[in-house]
C-alpha positions in Angstrom: 0.1 0.1 -0.1 2.7 2.7 0.9 4.3 1.6 -2.8 1.1 2.5 -4.4 0.8 5.5 -2.6 4.0 7.1 -3.1 5.2 6.1 -6.5 2.0 5.2 -8.5 1.1 8.0 -11.2 -2.3 9.2 -10.5 -4.7 11.8 -10.7 -5.1 13.6 -7.3 -7.9 16.0 -8.6 -9.5 13.2 -10.2 -9.7 11.0 -7.4 -10.8 13.6 -5.2 -13.6 14.4 -7.7 -14.6 10.9 -7.6 -14.8 10.5 -3.9 -16.9 13.9 -3.7 -19.1 12.2 -6.3 -19.6 9.3 -4.2 -20.2 10.7 -0.9 -22.6 13.2 -2.1 -24.3 10.7 -4.3 -24.7 8.1 -1.3 -24.7 10.8 1.8 -25.8 14.2 0.4 -28.6 16.1 1.2 -29.6 19.6 0.6 -29.4 20.8 4.2 -26.3 19.0 4.8 -23.0 20.5 6.2 -19.4 19.3 5.9 -17.4 20.0 9.3 -13.9 20.0 9.1 -11.6 19.9 12.0 -7.5 19.9 12.2 -6.3 18.3 15.4 -2.5 17.8 16.8 -1.5 15.9 19.6 1.9 15.3 21.0 3.9 12.2 20.6 7.3 11.4 22.1 9.5 8.8 21.4 11.1 7.5 18.1 8.7 4.6 16.7 5.5 6.8 15.8 5.4 7.2 12.0 4.7 10.9 11.0 6.1 12.5 14.0 8.0 16.0 13.5 8.6 19.1 15.2 6.1 21.2 14.6 3.4 23.9 16.1 0.8 22.0 18.2 -2.2 24.1 19.4 -2.5 21.5 22.2 0.7 22.3 23.8 0.9 26.0 22.7 4.3 25.7 21.4 6.5 23.7 18.8 6.8 20.0 20.2 6.9 16.7 18.6 3.8 15.5 17.4 1.4 14.6 14.6 -1.5 16.3 13.0 -4.6 15.1 11.8 -7.4 16.1 9.7 -11.0 15.0 10.3 -14.2 15.5 8.3 -17.8 14.8 9.2 -21.1 15.2 7.2 -24.1 16.6 9.5 -28.0 16.9 8.6 -30.3 18.8 11.1 -32.1 16.6 13.4 -31.0 13.6 11.7 -27.4 11.7 12.0 -23.7 12.6 11.6 -21.1 10.7 9.5 -17.5 10.8 10.5 -15.2 10.3 7.9 -11.4 9.9 9.0 
């Protein structure tokens, strides 16, 4: 999987367009809202992938940690679907 993600020649915009079409076709509603959130958390040690020194709002300073982005779809008075 790592080799595929790193070395394969693929159209990033095309993949995003396909994913957007699929999600809106399966889950979309006129009154729906997309919620995006960037979250950071501190990590210590040398064995965690993706850890680097960067600013973390959680710590209020630059420190070793990871940053993740999460998204969710929400509809009034119905349901929420989290996409990580």
